Each structure stands twice: as structure tokens, then as C-alpha cells.
C-alpha positions in Angstrom: 29.1 -8.3 131.0 28.2 -7.5 134.6 25.2 -5.4 133.5 23.8 -8.2 131.4 23.9 -10.6 134.4 22.2 -8.0 136.6 19.5 -7.4 134.0 18.9 -11.2 133.6 18.6 -11.7 137.4 16.3 -8.8 138.2 13.0 -10.5 137.0 13.8 -13.5 139.3 14.7 -11.2 142.1 11.4 -9.2 141.7 9.4 -12.5 141.6 11.1 -13.7 144.7 10.5 -10.4 146.5 6.8 -10.4 145.3 6.3 -13.9 146.7 7.8 -13.0 150.1 5.7 -9.8 150.1 2.5 -11.8 149.4 3.4 -14.4 152.1 3.9 -11.7 154.7 0.7 -10.0 153.8 -1.2 -13.3 154.1 0.4 -14.0 157.5 -0.6 -10.6 158.6 -4.2 -11.2 157.5 -4.2 -14.5 159.4 -2.9 -12.8 162.5 -5.7 -10.2 162.3 -8.3 -13.0 162.1 -6.8 -14.8 165.0 -6.8 -11.6 167.0 -10.4 -11.0 166.3 -11.3 -14.5 167.3 -9.3 -14.1 170.6 -11.2 -10.9 171.4 -14.6 -12.3 170.4 -14.0 -15.5 172.5 -13.0 -13.4 175.5 -16.1 -11.2 175.1 -18.3 -14.3 174.9 -16.6 -15.6 178.0 -17.6 -12.4 179.8 -21.2 -12.9 178.6 -21.0 -16.5 180.2 -21.7 -18.1 176.8 -19.5 -21.0 177.7 -21.0 -21.7 181.1 -21.3 -19.8 184.4 -18.4 -17.9 185.8 -16.1 -15.1 184.7 -12.6 -15.7 183.5 -9.9 -15.3 186.2 -8.2 -11.9 186.6 -4.8 -13.1 185.3 -6.5 -14.5 182.2 -8.3 -11.2 181.8 -5.0 -9.3 181.7 -2.9 -11.8 179.8 -5.0 -13.6 177.2 -8.0 -11.4 176.8 -8.5 -8.1 175.0 -4.8 -7.1 175.2 -3.7 -10.2 173.3 -6.5 -9.8 170.8 -5.6 -6.2 170.2 -1.8 -7.0 170.0 -2.5 -9.7 167.3 -4.8 -7.3 165.4 -2.2 -4.5 165.4 0.7 -6.8 164.5 -1.3 -8.3 161.7 -2.3 -4.9 160.4 1.3 -3.8 160.3 2.3 -7.0 158.4 -0.7 -6.8 156.0 -0.2 -3.1 155.3 3.3 -3.7 153.8 4.2 -1.5 150.9 4.2 -3.3 147.5 7.7 -4.1 146.1 8.5 -2.0 143.1 10.0 -3.2 139.9 13.6 -2.4 139.3 14.4 0.4 136.9 16.2 -0.8 133.8 
């Protein structure tokens, strides 16, 4: 009787794990896009595309390239998740 309940619940469990997997992959892809936007905006600020003057030094260290790279790496880790496998029956 226990094996029948487990066999009936496994498709739902797999669907649930698949939805969670896809959600985390999409969040990782969004983080990668945000990281690229942060790095590009910082680069354009150095080119003075938004007006004269360079970003202050603390902004350069805190919210510039390091933040963009951190978001890119965190997003790549999340987006590169291994696909959940189907349970063996």
C-alpha cells in the first residue's frame, strides 16, 4: 500500500521540482541581465554619457563593475542548475 502512494505522488513531486527548477533558472537569467545592465551603465558613466564628471570613488568600488560581475556570476550559478531527473520506478 505504501508503494502505491509513493508511485502516485511521484509525478506531482517531479512536476513541482521542475517548476521550482525553471523558476530558479529564470531568476538566474534575470540576475545576469541586471548584472550586464549595471556594468554597462557604469561603463557609460565613465565615458561621461550621462553628463560631465566621473562617478565618485566609493561608487566605483561599491556599485560599479564589482556589483555587475557579482550579479553576473550569481545569475550564472543559478541559471546553470542541473535539470531534475525523473524518479526511477
